[in-house]
N, C-alpha and C positions, 0 to 999 in steps of 0.2 A: 473543587472537585473530587468529592469522597477521600476516598483511601487513598485512589491513586496520585501516583507523584507527578504521573506524564499525563497533563490533562488533555494535549490534542489528541489523545486516542479518542479520546469520545467523539470527535470530529468524527474521526470512521467511521466509529461504531453507531453515532445518534443519525448518521446522513439517511441510515436503511428507513427511517423512519418519518422521512421529509414526505414521501408520495402521501403518508394516512391524514396529513392536515391536506396537504395541495389539492385533493381528490373533494374535500369539502368546501374548500374557501372560494370563494367569489373572483375573478381574474386580477382585479386591484388588489385584494388582502393577500392573494398570493404574491405579489410581487413583494410588497411591504415584509411579509415573513421572509420570503428565500433574502429578500437582502439584509432583512436583520439580523438571519443568521449568518449569512456571507460577513456582513460588521463584529461578529460576533469573534467569529474565525480568524479576521482582520487584527483583533484586539491582540488575541492571542500572538498568535506572527508578529505581531509587534513587537509586543513585548518577551516574545523571545529571541528578540538582536536582530530581526527580518534578517534569518537564513535567504542564504539568494538558493535559487532554481534553477540548478546544472543540468536543465532538460537533457539536454546530447550526451552530458557525461553517465546521468544516471540512465537513458537507453543504451550506452553502449557497453556501461561497467556493470550494471546490474543484470545476473543471468533469469533466465525465463523459466531455469528450471534448478527446484534445489539441490542437483545428484544423482548418483544410482542408490538405489532403496537395494539393499543387504539384509539375508540373505534374498535372492530373486529369482527365479524360473527363468530358465533359460530358455528364450524364444525359439521357436521350431524354425526350421531352415525357411520356409514357407512364409513366414511369418510376418505381418508388416506394425511395425519398421523392420527395418531387414537387422538381422542380430550383428552385425558389426557399428548400426545405428545410434547417438548417444541416448535415444530416446527408447532404445529396447529396453533396458534396464529402468526406465520411468516414465513410463508414455503419459502418466497424466500425473502431472507436482502436484495435483492439489490435495489428491488421497495421500501423499506422505506430511503436506503442510497441516492438514488435518489431522492425521495418526497425532504425529507430535503434536500439535496442538491440547488436545484431549485426556493429553498425561501430564500439561504442565501446570504448575500449581497456580500461575497467574491466567484469569477466567477474562482478564483483557483480551489474550491475545486470541480464544478463541473467538470470542463477539469480533473481533476485529477482522479475524478469516469471515465468519459468517459476511460479514457486511462486503468485505474484497471478492468475496467469489458468489454474493447475489449482484453485484457491478459486473464483474468478469458473464456472467451470465447473459446479463444485457446488454454489454459495451464490449465485448471481451472479441468480437468480428471487427469492430470500428480498423481502418486501412491508412495506412500512414497516410500524412499530406491530404486531406480535408480538407475546407473549403473554411468551415467554421473557424478550424483554429490558426488557419494561416491568416485570419483577419483580426487577432490579437496584437499586443501589443509586447504579449509576455515572449521573452527570445529563444526558439526553440523548440516554442507550441507545436510545429508543424509535424514536429518526430511522434508527439503525442501519437500511439495508437491501442490496440484495445489490450494490448501484453503487459499495460501500465498496471492492472489490478495481481498478475499474477507476480510483477518485477517487484512492487509493496510487499509481498505476501512471504516471497521470498527473502527480502529484505529486512523485514520485522523479525523473520523465524532466526536469519544467522544472527541479528543481533540478542536476542534471546538464549543464543546457545555461545556466544564470546564466554570464554574461561574466564574474565573478570565480573562476570555476573551467579551471585552467590543464589540459585534457588529455593534454597533453604527457606531463604527470607519474604515473608509474606508482601514486603512494597521492596521491589528490586527494580523497578521501572527508575529508569536517572530521567537527568534534563538534559543532560548535555545533547540528546539527537545524535543526528546523522552529520553534524555542520562543526567546525571549526567555530570557536571564540568568536563573536562577531566584531569584538573591538579587534582581534586583531589579524582580523580579512575583513577589510571596508571592504576591498573591490570582488567581494563575491557576493558583496549583497541583489537582495532583492533590485525592488523598483530603485 
């Protein structure tokens, strides 16, 4: 996958273009196309050691806000949210994430945020517990809501801010991912 050492990021960035193809295909071809895309994604997932999907842990541990932006103007006493709210210093986390991505040397981060913001716009108001996800066999799927996309963006951004990442290198995406070694954590595997 080009010069990017982390090919799975391309599944996030390329998902935004699926609509262009779906619009011109007949329904039968749409199904074949989407199934083929899913097969490619699953092949990479299996090749990576089938990292587990700890959905409950993801929604419990990954924040929906990257933290306060400093310096920031103190909110007016009558402003919403109130001055003592954690959201007062960063009411829209996307602004901070995009600002940081724009000055990051890896263009994949900007592309990933573009796709995640697009899907957040489409599905960001989705409530927890929708029936369509309750019917899947994926444990914890009923916990998925519209914050999935901002959480994924925060997690991606946090990974790139770790001290062991050398931003001066042009190819610093690692292949480690956000999961433990699959051979050591067999009980955390997916399906």
